[in-house]
PDB file of N, CA, C and O in Angstrom, chain B, residues numbered from 101:
ATOM      1  N   MET B 101      -4.601 -23.119   7.853  1.00  0.00           N
ATOM      2  CA  MET B 101      -5.180 -21.906   7.198  1.00  0.00           C
ATOM      3  C   MET B 101      -6.648 -22.545   6.865  1.00  0.00           C
ATOM      4  O   MET B 101      -6.870 -23.734   6.639  1.00  0.00           O
ATOM      5  N   TRP B 102      -7.585 -21.493   6.886  1.00  0.00           N
ATOM      6  CA  TRP B 102      -8.975 -21.797   6.826  1.00  0.00           C
ATOM      7  C   TRP B 102      -9.441 -22.112   5.427  1.00  0.00           C
ATOM      8  O   TRP B 102     -10.428 -22.843   5.342  1.00  0.00           O
ATOM      9  N   PHE B 103      -8.885 -21.678   4.324  1.00  0.00           N
ATOM     10  CA  PHE B 103      -9.028 -21.943   2.972  1.00  0.00           C
ATOM     11  C   PHE B 103      -8.668 -23.363   2.426  1.00  0.00           C
ATOM     12  O   PHE B 103      -9.074 -23.889   1.389  1.00  0.00           O
ATOM     13  N   ALA B 104      -7.764 -23.887   3.418  1.00  0.00           N
ATOM     14  CA  ALA B 104      -7.254 -25.285   3.010  1.00  0.00           C
ATOM     15  C   ALA B 104      -8.390 -26.518   2.841  1.00  0.00           C
ATOM     16  O   ALA B 104      -8.332 -27.491   2.090  1.00  0.00           O
ATOM     17  N   PHE B 105      -9.541 -26.107   3.886  1.00  0.00           N
ATOM     18  CA  PHE B 105     -10.532 -27.091   3.821  1.00  0.00           C
ATOM     19  C   PHE B 105     -11.687 -26.688   2.556  1.00  0.00           C
ATOM     20  O   PHE B 105     -12.745 -27.317   2.547  1.00  0.00           O
ATOM     21  N   LEU B 106     -11.485 -25.824   1.701  1.00  0.00           N
ATOM     22  CA  LEU B 106     -12.151 -25.540   0.740  1.00  0.00           C
ATOM     23  C   LEU B 106     -11.542 -26.348  -0.647  1.00  0.00           C
ATOM     24  O   LEU B 106     -10.376 -26.358  -1.041  1.00  0.00           O
ATOM     25  N   SER B 107     -12.694 -26.994  -1.224  1.00  0.00           N
ATOM     26  CA  SER B 107     -12.451 -27.797  -2.402  1.00  0.00           C
ATOM     27  C   SER B 107     -12.084 -26.851  -3.693  1.00  0.00           C
ATOM     28  O   SER B 107     -12.123 -25.636  -3.499  1.00  0.00           O
ATOM     29  N   SER B 108     -11.800 -27.236  -4.745  1.00  0.00           N
ATOM     30  CA  SER B 108     -11.704 -26.336  -5.964  1.00  0.00           C
ATOM     31  C   SER B 108     -12.956 -25.871  -6.374  1.00  0.00           C
ATOM     32  O   SER B 108     -13.026 -24.765  -6.910  1.00  0.00           O
ATOM     33  N   GLY B 109     -14.046 -26.613  -6.187  1.00  0.00           N
ATOM     34  CA  GLY B 109     -15.375 -26.230  -6.730  1.00  0.00           C
ATOM     35  C   GLY B 109     -15.873 -25.332  -5.856  1.00  0.00           C
ATOM     36  O   GLY B 109     -16.650 -24.536  -6.383  1.00  0.00           O
ATOM     37  N   GLU B 110     -15.646 -25.152  -4.411  1.00  0.00           N
ATOM     38  CA  GLU B 110     -16.123 -24.259  -3.772  1.00  0.00           C
ATOM     39  C   GLU B 110     -15.279 -22.790  -3.844  1.00  0.00           C
ATOM     40  O   GLU B 110     -15.738 -21.657  -3.699  1.00  0.00           O
ATOM     41  N   LEU B 111     -14.157 -23.126  -4.065  1.00  0.00           N
ATOM     42  CA  LEU B 111     -13.344 -21.877  -4.513  1.00  0.00           C
ATOM     43  C   LEU B 111     -13.917 -21.155  -6.033  1.00  0.00           C
ATOM     44  O   LEU B 111     -13.865 -19.952  -6.290  1.00  0.00           O
ATOM     45  N   ILE B 112     -14.335 -21.980  -6.721  1.00  0.00           N
ATOM     46  CA  ILE B 112     -14.749 -21.319  -7.875  1.00  0.00           C
ATOM     47  C   ILE B 112     -16.106 -20.726  -7.741  1.00  0.00           C
ATOM     48  O   ILE B 112     -16.490 -19.832  -8.495  1.00  0.00           O
ATOM     49  N   LEU B 113     -16.846 -21.227  -6.771  1.00  0.00           N
ATOM     50  CA  LEU B 113     -18.164 -20.864  -6.642  1.00  0.00           C
ATOM     51  C   LEU B 113     -18.075 -19.567  -5.708  1.00  0.00           C
ATOM     52  O   LEU B 113     -19.020 -18.778  -5.737  1.00  0.00           O
ATOM     53  N   VAL B 114     -17.002 -19.322  -4.899  1.00  0.00           N
ATOM     54  CA  VAL B 114     -16.745 -17.947  -4.068  1.00  0.00           C
ATOM     55  C   VAL B 114     -16.223 -16.968  -5.129  1.00  0.00           C
ATOM     56  O   VAL B 114     -16.653 -15.816  -5.067  1.00  0.00           O
ATOM     57  N   PHE B 115     -15.408 -17.265  -6.029  1.00  0.00           N
ATOM     58  CA  PHE B 115     -14.737 -16.399  -7.087  1.00  0.00           C
ATOM     59  C   PHE B 115     -15.964 -15.876  -7.976  1.00  0.00           C
ATOM     60  O   PHE B 115     -15.973 -14.686  -8.291  1.00  0.00           O
ATOM     61  N   LEU B 116     -17.088 -16.796  -8.427  1.00  0.00           N
ATOM     62  CA  LEU B 116     -17.983 -16.213  -9.159  1.00  0.00           C
ATOM     63  C   LEU B 116     -18.994 -15.279  -8.413  1.00  0.00           C
ATOM     64  O   LEU B 116     -19.508 -14.316  -8.982  1.00  0.00           O
ATOM     65  N   VAL B 117     -19.229 -15.580  -7.228  1.00  0.00           N
ATOM     66  CA  VAL B 117     -20.021 -14.853  -6.473  1.00  0.00           C
ATOM     67  C   VAL B 117     -19.324 -13.452  -6.328  1.00  0.00           C
ATOM     68  O   VAL B 117     -20.063 -12.474  -6.440  1.00  0.00           O
ATOM     69  N   VAL B 118     -18.096 -13.259  -6.112  1.00  0.00           N
ATOM     70  CA  VAL B 118     -17.513 -11.962  -5.895  1.00  0.00           C
ATOM     71  C   VAL B 118     -17.416 -11.295  -7.211  1.00  0.00           C
ATOM     72  O   VAL B 118     -17.476 -10.066  -7.234  1.00  0.00           O
ATOM     73  N   LEU B 119     -17.250 -12.067  -8.486  1.00  0.00           N
ATOM     74  CA  LEU B 119     -17.454 -11.528  -9.709  1.00  0.00           C
ATOM     75  C   LEU B 119     -18.816 -10.931  -9.837  1.00  0.00           C
ATOM     76  O   LEU B 119     -18.861  -9.765 -10.231  1.00  0.00           O
ATOM     77  N   ILE B 120     -19.934 -11.547  -9.566  1.00  0.00           N
ATOM     78  CA  ILE B 120     -21.235 -11.007  -9.695  1.00  0.00           C
ATOM     79  C   ILE B 120     -21.528  -9.933  -8.878  1.00  0.00           C
ATOM     80  O   ILE B 120     -22.268  -9.044  -9.298  1.00  0.00           O
ATOM     81  N   LEU B 121     -21.057  -9.891  -7.782  1.00  0.00           N
ATOM     82  CA  LEU B 121     -21.150  -8.852  -6.901  1.00  0.00           C
ATOM     83  C   LEU B 121     -20.490  -7.404  -7.258  1.00  0.00           C
ATOM     84  O   LEU B 121     -21.104  -6.337  -7.242  1.00  0.00           O
ATOM     85  N   PHE B 122     -19.290  -7.561  -7.542  1.00  0.00           N
ATOM     86  CA  PHE B 122     -18.349  -6.461  -7.893  1.00  0.00           C
ATOM     87  C   PHE B 122     -18.295  -6.328  -9.235  1.00  0.00           C
ATOM     88  O   PHE B 122     -18.141  -5.144  -9.535  1.00  0.00           O
ATOM     89  N   GLY B 123     -18.365  -7.126 -10.271  1.00  0.00           N
ATOM     90  CA  GLY B 123     -18.246  -6.904 -11.539  1.00  0.00           C
ATOM     91  C   GLY B 123     -16.765  -6.943 -11.977  1.00  0.00           C
ATOM     92  O   GLY B 123     -15.865  -6.659 -11.187  1.00  0.00           O
ATOM     93  N   SER B 124     -16.553  -7.277 -13.164  1.00  0.00           N
ATOM     94  CA  SER B 124     -15.161  -7.509 -13.648  1.00  0.00           C
ATOM     95  C   SER B 124     -14.269  -6.330 -13.731  1.00  0.00           C
ATOM     96  O   SER B 124     -13.039  -6.370 -13.695  1.00  0.00           O
ATOM     97  N   THR B 125     -15.132  -5.106 -13.864  1.00  0.00           N
ATOM     98  CA  THR B 125     -14.101  -3.824 -13.974  1.00  0.00           C
ATOM     99  C   THR B 125     -13.539  -3.400 -12.465  1.00  0.00           C
ATOM    100  O   THR B 125     -12.421  -2.908 -12.312  1.00  0.00           O
ATOM    101  N   ARG B 126     -14.391  -3.637 -11.457  1.00  0.00           N
ATOM    102  CA  ARG B 126     -14.017  -3.143 -10.229  1.00  0.00           C
ATOM    103  C   ARG B 126     -13.185  -4.245  -9.384  1.00  0.00           C
ATOM    104  O   ARG B 126     -12.820  -3.891  -8.263  1.00  0.00           O
ATOM    105  N   LEU B 127     -12.847  -5.578  -9.830  1.00  0.00           N
ATOM    106  CA  LEU B 127     -11.955  -6.254  -9.269  1.00  0.00           C
ATOM    107  C   LEU B 127     -10.546  -5.869  -9.105  1.00  0.00           C
ATOM    108  O   LEU B 127      -9.974  -5.875  -8.015  1.00  0.00           O
ATOM    109  N   PRO B 128      -9.920  -5.482 -10.390  1.00  0.00           N
ATOM    110  CA  PRO B 128      -8.525  -4.955 -10.189  1.00  0.00           C
ATOM    111  C   PRO B 128      -8.480  -3.667  -9.083  1.00  0.00           C
ATOM    112  O   PRO B 128      -7.614  -3.571  -8.213  1.00  0.00           O
ATOM    113  N   SER B 129      -9.294  -2.950  -9.233  1.00  0.00           N
ATOM    114  CA  SER B 129      -9.175  -1.763  -8.253  1.00  0.00           C
ATOM    115  C   SER B 129      -9.269  -2.453  -6.766  1.00  0.00           C
ATOM    116  O   SER B 129      -8.411  -2.295  -5.898  1.00  0.00           O
ATOM    117  N   LEU B 130     -10.235  -3.098  -6.646  1.00  0.00           N
ATOM    118  CA  LEU B 130     -10.085  -3.707  -5.207  1.00  0.00           C
ATOM    119  C   LEU B 130      -9.070  -4.524  -4.917  1.00  0.00           C
ATOM    120  O   LEU B 130      -8.801  -4.623  -3.720  1.00  0.00           O
ATOM    121  N   GLY B 131      -8.403  -5.167  -5.712  1.00  0.00           N
ATOM    122  CA  GLY B 131      -7.202  -6.010  -5.522  1.00  0.00           C
ATOM    123  C   GLY B 131      -6.093  -4.906  -5.055  1.00  0.00           C
ATOM    124  O   GLY B 131      -5.367  -5.057  -4.073  1.00  0.00           O
ATOM    125  N   ASP B 132      -6.082  -3.796  -5.902  1.00  0.00           N
ATOM    126  CA  ASP B 132      -4.995  -2.898  -5.649  1.00  0.00           C
ATOM    127  C   ASP B 132      -5.211  -2.156  -4.266  1.00  0.00           C
ATOM    128  O   ASP B 132      -4.265  -1.989  -3.497  1.00  0.00           O
ATOM    129  N   ALA B 133      -6.228  -1.807  -4.039  1.00  0.00           N
ATOM    130  CA  ALA B 133      -6.596  -1.098  -2.608  1.00  0.00           C
ATOM    131  C   ALA B 133      -6.337  -1.917  -1.575  1.00  0.00           C
ATOM    132  O   ALA B 133      -5.763  -1.492  -0.572  1.00  0.00           O
ATOM    133  N   LEU B 134      -6.791  -3.388  -1.718  1.00  0.00           N
ATOM    134  CA  LEU B 134      -6.499  -4.366  -0.686  1.00  0.00           C
ATOM    135  C   LEU B 134      -5.017  -4.386  -0.342  1.00  0.00           C
ATOM    136  O   LEU B 134      -4.590  -4.230   0.801  1.00  0.00           O
ATOM    137  N   GLY B 135      -4.180  -4.614  -1.547  1.00  0.00           N
ATOM    138  CA  GLY B 135      -2.791  -4.643  -1.408  1.00  0.00           C
ATOM    139  C   GLY B 135      -1.988  -3.509  -0.807  1.00  0.00           C
ATOM    140  O   GLY B 135      -0.967  -3.670  -0.138  1.00  0.00           O
ATOM    141  N   ARG B 136      -2.578  -2.280  -1.124  1.00  0.00           N
ATOM    142  CA  ARG B 136      -2.007  -1.108  -0.605  1.00  0.00           C
ATOM    143  C   ARG B 136      -2.302  -0.932   0.733  1.00  0.00           C
ATOM    144  O   ARG B 136      -1.469  -0.321   1.403  1.00  0.00           O
ATOM    145  N   GLY B 137      -3.355  -1.354   1.294  1.00  0.00           N
ATOM    146  CA  GLY B 137      -3.715  -1.561   2.646  1.00  0.00           C
ATOM    147  C   GLY B 137      -3.154  -2.344   3.518  1.00  0.00           C
ATOM    148  O   GLY B 137      -2.941  -2.000   4.681  1.00  0.00           O
ATOM    149  N   ILE B 138      -2.820  -3.649   2.959  1.00  0.00           N
ATOM    150  CA  ILE B 138      -1.999  -4.473   3.665  1.00  0.00           C
ATOM    151  C   ILE B 138      -0.410  -4.121   3.888  1.00  0.00           C
ATOM    152  O   ILE B 138       0.316  -4.430   4.833  1.00  0.00           O
ATOM    153  N   ASN B 139      -0.128  -3.399   2.747  1.00  0.00           N
ATOM    154  CA  ASN B 139       1.330  -2.842   2.742  1.00  0.00           C
ATOM    155  C   ASN B 139       1.551  -1.718   3.805  1.00  0.00           C
ATOM    156  O   ASN B 139       2.618  -1.659   4.416  1.00  0.00           O
ATOM    157  N   ASN B 140       0.460  -0.755   4.041  1.00  0.00           N
ATOM    158  CA  ASN B 140       0.466   0.208   5.245  1.00  0.00           C
ATOM    159  C   ASN B 140       0.433  -0.407   6.330  1.00  0.00           C
ATOM    160  O   ASN B 140       1.097   0.005   7.281  1.00  0.00           O
ATOM    161  N   PHE B 141      -0.387  -1.586   6.429  1.00  0.00           N
ATOM    162  CA  PHE B 141      -0.696  -2.050   7.927  1.00  0.00           C
ATOM    163  C   PHE B 141       0.766  -2.707   8.119  1.00  0.00           C
ATOM    164  O   PHE B 141       1.181  -2.524   9.263  1.00  0.00           O
ATOM    165  N   ARG B 142       1.579  -3.368   7.355  1.00  0.00           N
ATOM    166  CA  ARG B 142       2.827  -3.879   7.580  1.00  0.00           C
ATOM    167  C   ARG B 142       3.840  -2.786   8.061  1.00  0.00           C
ATOM    168  O   ARG B 142       4.512  -2.886   9.087  1.00  0.00           O
ATOM    169  N   LYS B 143       3.864  -1.793   7.243  1.00  0.00           N
ATOM    170  CA  LYS B 143       4.613  -0.547   7.597  1.00  0.00           C
ATOM    171  C   LYS B 143       4.381   0.090   8.911  1.00  0.00           C
ATOM    172  O   LYS B 143       5.276   0.562   9.614  1.00  0.00           O
ATOM    173  N   SER B 144       3.082   0.073   9.205  1.00  0.00           N
ATOM    174  CA  SER B 144       2.854   0.624  10.564  1.00  0.00           C
ATOM    175  C   SER B 144       3.313  -0.126  11.640  1.00  0.00           C
ATOM    176  O   SER B 144       3.793   0.429  12.629  1.00  0.00           O
ATOM    177  N   LEU B 145       3.191  -1.618  11.522  1.00  0.00           N
ATOM    178  CA  LEU B 145       3.783  -2.593  12.381  1.00  0.00           C
ATOM    179  C   LEU B 145       5.153  -2.442  12.580  1.00  0.00           C
ATOM    180  O   LEU B 145       5.536  -2.299  13.741  1.00  0.00           O
ATOM    181  N   THR B 146       5.932  -2.446  11.712  1.00  0.00           N
ATOM    182  CA  THR B 146       7.447  -2.290  11.763  1.00  0.00           C
ATOM    183  C   THR B 146       7.845  -1.030  11.871  1.00  0.00           C
ATOM    184  O   THR B 146       9.018  -0.909  12.227  1.00  0.00           O
ATOM    185  N   GLY B 147       7.165   0.091  11.652  1.00  0.00           N
ATOM    186  CA  GLY B 147       7.775   1.615  11.963  1.00  0.00           C
ATOM    187  C   GLY B 147       8.406   1.842  10.868  1.00  0.00           C
ATOM    188  O   GLY B 147       8.860   2.986  10.881  1.00  0.00           O
ATOM    189  N   SER B 148       8.690   1.165   9.736  1.00  0.00           N
ATOM    190  CA  SER B 148       9.775   1.588   8.692  1.00  0.00           C
ATOM    191  C   SER B 148       9.134   2.734   8.068  1.00  0.00           C
ATOM    192  O   SER B 148       7.921   2.865   7.907  1.00  0.00           O
ATOM    193  N   ASN B 149      10.171   3.668   7.682  1.00  0.00           N
ATOM    194  CA  ASN B 149       9.717   4.696   6.923  1.00  0.00           C
ATOM    195  C   ASN B 149      10.588   4.846   5.462  1.00  0.00           C
ATOM    196  O   ASN B 149      11.816   4.919   5.403  1.00  0.00           O
ATOM    197  N   ASN B 150       9.865   4.868   4.559  1.00  0.00           N
ATOM    198  CA  ASN B 150      10.561   5.066   3.055  1.00  0.00           C
ATOM    199  C   ASN B 150      10.868   6.392   2.778  1.00  0.00           C
ATOM    200  O   ASN B 150      11.584   6.452   1.779  1.00  0.00           O
ATOM    201  N   ASN B 151      10.631   7.424   3.232  1.00  0.00           N
ATOM    202  CA  ASN B 151      11.025   8.739   3.032  1.00  0.00           C
ATOM    203  C   ASN B 151      12.148   9.538   3.739  1.00  0.00           C
ATOM    204  O   ASN B 151      12.075  10.628   4.308  1.00  0.00           O
ATOM    205  N   PRO B 152      13.241   8.684   3.547  1.00  0.00           N
ATOM    206  CA  PRO B 152      14.518   9.210   4.257  1.00  0.00           C
ATOM    207  C   PRO B 152      14.640  10.771   3.912  1.00  0.00           C
ATOM    208  O   PRO B 152      14.012  11.328   3.012  1.00  0.00           O
ATOM    209  N   ALA B 153      15.537  11.369   4.763  1.00  0.00           N
ATOM    210  CA  ALA B 153      15.793  12.783   4.482  1.00  0.00           C
ATOM    211  C   ALA B 153      16.695  13.178   3.440  1.00  0.00           C
ATOM    212  O   ALA B 153      17.698  12.506   3.198  1.00  0.00           O
ATOM    213  N   LEU B 154      16.405  14.239   2.796  1.00  0.00           N
ATOM    214  CA  LEU B 154      17.342  14.274   1.694  1.00  0.00           C
ATOM    215  C   LEU B 154      19.036  14.388   1.869  1.00  0.00           C
ATOM    216  O   LEU B 154      19.489  14.973   2.853  1.00  0.00           O
ATOM    217  N   PRO B 155      19.778  13.895   1.029  1.00  0.00           N
ATOM    218  CA  PRO B 155      21.263  13.968   1.340  1.00  0.00           C
ATOM    219  C   PRO B 155      21.566  15.128   1.209  1.00  0.00           C
ATOM    220  O   PRO B 155      20.796  15.871   0.601  1.00  0.00           O
ATOM    221  N   GLU B 156      22.766  15.612   1.739  1.00  0.00           N
ATOM    222  CA  GLU B 156      23.363  17.188   1.919  1.00  0.00           C
ATOM    223  C   GLU B 156      23.455  17.663   0.512  1.00  0.00           C
ATOM    224  O   GLU B 156      23.139  18.813   0.208  1.00  0.00           O
ATOM    225  N   ALA B 157      23.885  16.785  -0.351  1.00  0.00           N
ATOM    226  CA  ALA B 157      24.119  17.453  -1.801  1.00  0.00           C
ATOM    227  C   ALA B 157      22.737  17.817  -2.386  1.00  0.00           C
ATOM    228  O   ALA B 157      22.669  18.906  -2.957  1.00  0.00           O
ATOM    229  N   GLN B 158      21.780  17.160  -2.331  1.00  0.00           N
ATOM    230  CA  GLN B 158      20.475  17.699  -2.632  1.00  0.00           C
ATOM    231  C   GLN B 158      19.935  18.914  -1.985  1.00  0.00           C
ATOM    232  O   GLN B 158      19.206  19.687  -2.606  1.00  0.00           O
ATOM    233  N   ASN B 159      20.302  19.113  -0.661  1.00  0.00           N
ATOM    234  CA  ASN B 159      19.765  20.028   0.269  1.00  0.00           C
ATOM    235  C   ASN B 159      20.417  21.329  -0.216  1.00  0.00           C
ATOM    236  O   ASN B 159      19.779  22.375  -0.099  1.00  0.00           O
ATOM    237  N   ASN B 160      21.533  21.335  -0.703  1.00  0.00           N
ATOM    238  CA  ASN B 160      22.227  22.735  -1.066  1.00  0.00           C
ATOM    239  C   ASN B 160      21.566  23.201  -2.232  1.00  0.00           C
ATOM    240  O   ASN B 160      21.643  24.412  -2.439  1.00  0.00           O
ATOM    241  N   ASN B 161      20.922  22.492  -3.050  1.00  0.00           N
ATOM    242  CA  ASN B 161      20.203  23.175  -3.918  1.00  0.00           C
ATOM    243  C   ASN B 161      18.944  23.835  -4.146  1.00  0.00           C
ATOM    244  O   ASN B 161      18.489  24.420  -5.129  1.00  0.00           O
ATOM    245  N   LEU B 162      18.427  23.562  -2.824  1.00  0.00           N
ATOM    246  CA  LEU B 162      17.123  24.115  -2.415  1.00  0.00           C
ATOM    247  C   LEU B 162      17.223  25.367  -2.077  1.00  0.00           C
ATOM    248  O   LEU B 162      18.270  25.708  -1.525  1.00  0.00           O
ATOM    249  N   PRO B 163      16.077  26.461  -2.338  1.00  0.00           N
ATOM    250  CA  PRO B 163      16.039  27.747  -1.812  1.00  0.00           C
ATOM    251  C   PRO B 163      15.982  27.923  -0.357  1.00  0.00           C
ATOM    252  O   PRO B 163      15.550  27.084   0.435  1.00  0.00           O
ATOM    253  N   ALA B 164      16.467  29.118  -0.059  1.00  0.00           N
ATOM    254  CA  ALA B 164      16.713  29.156   1.548  1.00  0.00           C
ATOM    255  C   ALA B 164      15.479  28.959   2.200  1.00  0.00           C
ATOM    256  O   ALA B 164      15.594  28.373   3.277  1.00  0.00           O
ATOM    257  N   ASP B 165      14.193  29.311   1.835  1.00  0.00           N
ATOM    258  CA  ASP B 165      13.000  28.936   2.523  1.00  0.00           C
ATOM    259  C   ASP B 165      12.735  27.634   2.752  1.00  0.00           C
ATOM    260  O   ASP B 165      12.137  27.240   3.753  1.00  0.00           O
ATOM    261  N   GLU B 166      13.142  26.938   1.886  1.00  0.00           N
ATOM    262  CA  GLU B 166      12.941  25.260   1.863  1.00  0.00           C
ATOM    263  C   GLU B 166      13.956  24.458   2.843  1.00  0.00           C
ATOM    264  O   GLU B 166      13.723  23.392   3.412  1.00  0.00           O
ATOM    265  N   LYS B 167      15.156  25.248   2.901  1.00  0.00           N
ATOM    266  CA  LYS B 167      16.312  24.692   3.678  1.00  0.00           C
ATOM    267  C   LYS B 167      15.604  25.016   5.171  1.00  0.00           C
ATOM    268  O   LYS B 167      15.584  24.109   6.003  1.00  0.00           O
ATOM    269  N   ALA B 168      15.136  26.077   5.430  1.00  0.00           N
ATOM    270  CA  ALA B 168      14.662  26.644   6.951  1.00  0.00           C
ATOM    271  C   ALA B 168      13.700  25.621   7.384  1.00  0.00           C
ATOM    272  O   ALA B 168      13.807  25.053   8.471  1.00  0.00           O
ATOM    273  N   LYS B 169      12.609  25.345   6.405  1.00  0.00           N
ATOM    274  CA  LYS B 169      11.586  24.444   6.654  1.00  0.00           C
ATOM    275  C   LYS B 169      12.207  23.215   7.102  1.00  0.00           C
ATOM    276  O   LYS B 169      11.967  22.808   8.239  1.00  0.00           O
ATOM    277  N   GLN B 170      13.061  22.517   6.247  1.00  0.00           N
ATOM    278  CA  GLN B 170      13.652  21.377   6.438  1.00  0.00           C
ATOM    279  C   GLN B 170      14.304  21.243   7.846  1.00  0.00           C
ATOM    280  O   GLN B 170      14.025  20.317   8.608  1.00  0.00           O
ATOM    281  N   GLU B 171      15.177  22.214   8.132  1.00  0.00           N
ATOM    282  CA  GLU B 171      15.752  22.286   9.357  1.00  0.00           C
ATOM    283  C   GLU B 171      14.858  22.432  10.477  1.00  0.00           C
ATOM    284  O   GLU B 171      15.324  22.119  11.573  1.00  0.00           O
ATOM    285  N   LYS B 172      13.895  22.764  10.437  1.00  0.00           N
ATOM    286  CA  LYS B 172      12.888  23.059  11.499  1.00  0.00           C
ATOM    287  C   LYS B 172      12.002  21.523  11.845  1.00  0.00           C
ATOM    288  O   LYS B 172      11.498  21.155  12.906  1.00  0.00           O
ATOM    289  N   THR B 173      12.045  20.947  10.717  1.00  0.00           N
ATOM    290  CA  THR B 173      11.441  19.453  10.820  1.00  0.00           C
ATOM    291  C   THR B 173      12.343  18.590  11.287  1.00  0.00           C
ATOM    292  O   THR B 173      11.940  17.628  11.940  1.00  0.00           O
ATOM    293  N   SER B 174      13.643  18.758  11.056  1.00  0.00           N
ATOM    294  CA  SER B 174      14.631  17.662  11.578  1.00  0.00           C
ATOM    295  C   SER B 174      15.326  17.856  12.836  1.00  0.00           C
ATOM    296  O   SER B 174      16.104  16.997  13.250  1.00  0.00           O
TER     297      SER B 174
END
């Protein structure tokens, strides 16, 4: 890995530059956005879908127009 060649002093310097550029208030949101982007990228590669169809028991409790929409999409 490329960061294995960086010493601890260089890593601290990189962290300080990032802190100065983005500020301490934006760093958590940047990390969160980066994590969501990585997760979405992995999901797109594997083709996994975390939105399974409703079980039949839950489907019976839906109004008639919602049932028709679900039947059209499946």
